[in-house]
N, C-alpha and C positions, 0 to 999 in steps of 0.2 A: 272484267272484259276484253273482249280479242276487237281486232279491226281488220279493214282491209287496206292496204297501200298500194298506190299506182306507181310502179317501179320506174314507169316511162317518163313522168313529169315530174315537177318541183311545183311545189304552191308558193305563191307569193312571192316572187324572184324580186321585185318592187321594194319589199320590205313590208311588214306588219300593217301600217297605214294605207296602204296602197288600196284600191280596189280588188278584190280578191282573184285571182285568176291563175293557171296552171300552164305552164310552158314547156317544152320537151326538153328534155335532160339527156348527156350521154349516152345513156341504153335504150336511148329511142330506138323500137324495132329490134331489139335484141333480147334473146329468151321471151320466157312467158311474163306476160304484161301485169297480170294481178298477182297480190300477194297476200295469202292472210297470216296473220301475226296474234299470238294469244300465250299466256301465260300458264305453264302446266301447275299440276297438282303439288310439285315440288317448287314451285315459285320461280322457274327457268323458262325463258324466253324462247319460242318457239316458231317458228316459221314456216310456211310452203307454199311453193311458187304454183298459180294457176292458171288457167288460158281463158279462163272468161271471171267478169266479176262476180257472177253469180255463183259459178262456183268457188270462189272464194268467200263468200258471204255465207254460203251454206257450210263450209269449213268451220268458220268461225261459230256459225250456230250450233253446229255438231259438238264444237268442244267447249263451249260453255257451256250447253246443256247435260253433257258427262259430267263435268267437274261439279255441277249445281246438283245433280243426280247422287253422287258417289261422295259420301265423307270417307274419312280414314277408315279402311279396313282391316281388320285386327291380321295381321300374318297367320296366327296359327289356325284361325278359321277359314282363312283362304286355302291354306295347303289342305286342310282336312275336305273341305270342299270340292276343292280339284283331284285330290287321289279317289274320292267317292264317285268321281264322273267318269273315272277311267275305266269304263266297262272291259274293255278286251283285256287288262291286267290276269294274269293268275292268279292262283292262290296264293302263291309262292312269291310272287311279285308283290302283291297286297300288303305281306306280311312284312318284306322288306323294306316297304314304303312306309310302313305305320312305323316299325323301328328307327328308320332314319329323320322321320316327322318328327316323331317324341322324342327321340332319345339325342338326337345331333342337331339338327336343324331349329326347332324352336328352342331350346335351352340357348342355343349359342346367338340367336337374334331375341331373345326375350323383349318384350316390348315394344316392338316394330310393328307397325302398319305397313302393309303393303306399299304407300303412299309414300311413307318416310325411310325405305330402304333407298342406301347410295350403292355404290358400284364399292367404293372401300370400306362402308359397314360389313359388308357381305366378303370382301379379300381379307378382312382381319378376322372373320368366322372362320373363312377357309385355312388361313396359317394357325390358327389355333387349333384346328382339325388336324392339321398338318404335324403338329406334335404331340396328338395323342393315338393317331393311327396309322397304318401304313398308307403310302400313297394311292393302292387298288382300292384301300376300303372309300379312302376318298371321293374318289373316281365313280365308285358304284352308286353313292350316296346322293352327288351333286345331279345326277338327273331330275331329282324328284323336285329340288328347288328350280332349277333352270327350266323346268317344264311349267311348273306354277308359275313363275312368273313371266314368261311366254303366253300363256294364258292370259293374265291381268293386263298385257298389251293387247292382244288380240279384242279381249273384251271391253277396251278403253278405260280401263280402271288406272292406269299408268301411260304415260305416254313414250317412255324407253323401257327398254329391259337393262335394271341394273346388274345385270348377270353377266352383258357384254364386256369382255375387256377382261373378267377376272382370272387371273392364273392359279391352275392347279399344280401342285406336287408335280416333278417330274415322275412319271412311272418307269420304273428302271425293267425290262422284260424279263420275268424269273423264268430259268431254264427248267423245262419241264423235265421231272426226275420220275424214271422208271423202274418199275419194280422188275427183280429176277426172277427167272422162269421156278429157280426154287422157294423164292417167296410165296410167288404165287401157291405152288404147291403145299407149301405149309399152310396158308390161310384156305385152301381148300381142305385140309384136314382139320382145321378149327372152327369152321362154321357148322351150324346144325344142321342134321344129315340132309334134312330135306331143302337145304339150299347149296349144299356141294355142288350140284349139275350147274346153279346159276353161276359160280364164280368159274366154270370151267367154258361152258358155252359165253358169258362175258370176256372173258380172256381170247376165245376164239372168234367171237363176231365183232367184239368193239363198240358193241352198242351203247348209248348214254343210260345211266342209271334206269332213268323214266320210264325208255323204251324198253328196257330189259323186263323191270319191276311191270309194267304193263303189257306184256306179251302174252296173247291169248294162242291156243291151240289151232286155231280157225287161221292163225298166221303163220303156222309153220309148213312151209313147204317141203315137196320133194327136194327142190336144191338148196333150201336155203330158210331166210326170214323174212316177211315181208314187213315193212316199217312203214307205216302210214299215221300213227298216232302214237302219243306216249300217256303215261297215267296220269291225271293229274289228282285234286283234291277231291272227297268223297268219303264215305264211311267205309268201315272195313267190308259190309256186305253187300256197299253198291258201289262199288266203282265207277269213277267219271273218268273219261279221257278228254283230252284234247289234242290240237294239232301238232305236229312235231315241230321243232325249234325254227327250222329254217325251210322254204321250200323243197330245197335240196336235200333234207331229212327226210323227205318220201322217198323211199327206195327199198330195192332187195339185196338183201346180204347174203351171199351164196357161203353155204357150209358142206364141208366134206363128210365122209362117209362117219366120220370116229364122231365130229360132234351131233349130227343125227341121233347118233346110234345113245349116247349119252342122253339125247333127249327123252328118245324111245324109253330107255331101262327109268329114266326118272317119272314117265308117264304111266309105265306098269306099275310102278312100284307105288305112286301117291294119287294116281288118278288125275283128274279135270278139277281145279279150282275154282271156286266161285268166279261166276260168271265167265266162265272158259278160260281162269288164268293158269299158265303153266306155273308159276313160283305161289306160292301163298304163306300167311301165317302159320302159327300152330293152331291157329280156330279158324284154318281156313279161310281166313280173312284177305283182302288185298294188303300186299307190303305198304308200308308208310316210314316215311324218312326217320322220325327220330328212332323208333325200333333197331331199325335198319345202319342207322350211326353205332346203335351200341353194341349191335352183331361185329359191324366191322372193326371197332376199337377194341373187343374183347379178343378177335382172332388175331389181332396185330400186335397186341400186349407184350412188349420186351422185345420186337423183333427190328427196333432203333429206327423205324423209319422215322420221315420229316413230319413237323405238324401239319396238319390239316390234312392228313393220307386220308383217302376213302373209296367208294366203290368206283369213282370217274378213274380213278388209277387203274383197273382192269382195262378201261379205252386206253389209257395210256401204254400200256404193257402191249397191246395189241397192236397199235401204231408203229411202235417199235419194231414189232415182228417183222412189220412188213416192210419198213424202209430197210430194216438190214437184209431182207430178202430181196431187195433190189426193184421194189414196184417204185415208181412214177408219182413225185407231189399229186398229179392229176389223178393218178390212181387210190392212192392214199384219201385226198380229198371226196372224192366220190364214193367209197366204201365208207369213211364216215360220218359222211352226211355235212360235209362242210357249206358255209356261205359259198364259198371260193377257195381257190389255190392259196390266195394270200392268205386267209385265217391258217391253214395247213403249215404254211412256212413259218408263220408266225410262232407258232407253238413248237414245230417239232424240225426246224430246221439245223438246229445243233445236232442231230441223231443222223443226219444225212453224214455220210463219209467222205471227207475232203478230197477232192480230183487233185490235189497238187501235184503229186509224186506222176500221175497220169498226162498233165499239163507240162511237166519238168521233161517228160521223156517225149513227147511231140514237139517241144523246144530243141530235145538233142539231136532229134531225127532232121530237123529244118537246119541248125548247125552244121551236122554231120555232111549232109546233103551239099551243102554250100562250100565246106572247106573242101572238098574233095574234088569241085570243079577249077 
């Protein structure tokens, strides 16, 4: 049980046998007078300073009541219940969460309850993951545990978040690798004929795969492509769209005559797909991830590309072309729909040409001018 402490006075200064009384101590008038004190579910002493005795008593009643109502909550149940409540997640995020929870988090923390978890226990689990997975994989799965524990604090199941202070493996920023124009041309020639224009337009626009696969003819305009949604989970013949990745992803991507002609030729040959989609499967259904991954892998087979290459590499190819054409980071960020320029520089800074030679020339001009005086 908790209790309320008066921080400004001391009890029985004359000893236990004297008449009970309280006297001012050295803290009199300093800070908040009343303090709620209780023991949390992990057996740790906790305290909170309050401005009034009533407030402190309410805190104690609240904390005692929470602990009385909540017995040990199995971690696996809490994680699944928390994930089920994330109604804003996309279908792909939900699949990633299920994989992380069932195959990584729960096995590493087997037998734990929400209340029994400690920072060190979680740190040991993270260290184990770091030995099995790349740092980026650990970082991608971490938010599912962290989010569930934050919710446990908010709901009063635990007093403190055991994830606070846990160190993740250092993530070395990888340099984005870029296809050559010749490699893109080879991919165009190897994909199914109905998707050749998709490769060309992807390389010419820099759209994200889900933006590209979800493009409909009513979003193809005279000057380019209107991007205000992306393809989400749905059946092949009843596709569903969701909002773009970030608010700045809502944009218009300009296209020149050659790219627009590719689209016009595609429409004249293949017609409109289900729900007005520009590109569809052989069965005229919406494109979906698994078949498209297979198509990409068959197209690049034997080309010696890096592991995990995929449709997103057309976007990197386009960004590289913009950079080598002299476009500014702001212009590239706007065209790609990045949240901000920082994201653009994080991914592509190594592709911008070095200014060392130009800066050396400026320094030479200064030195020459000063030496002539």
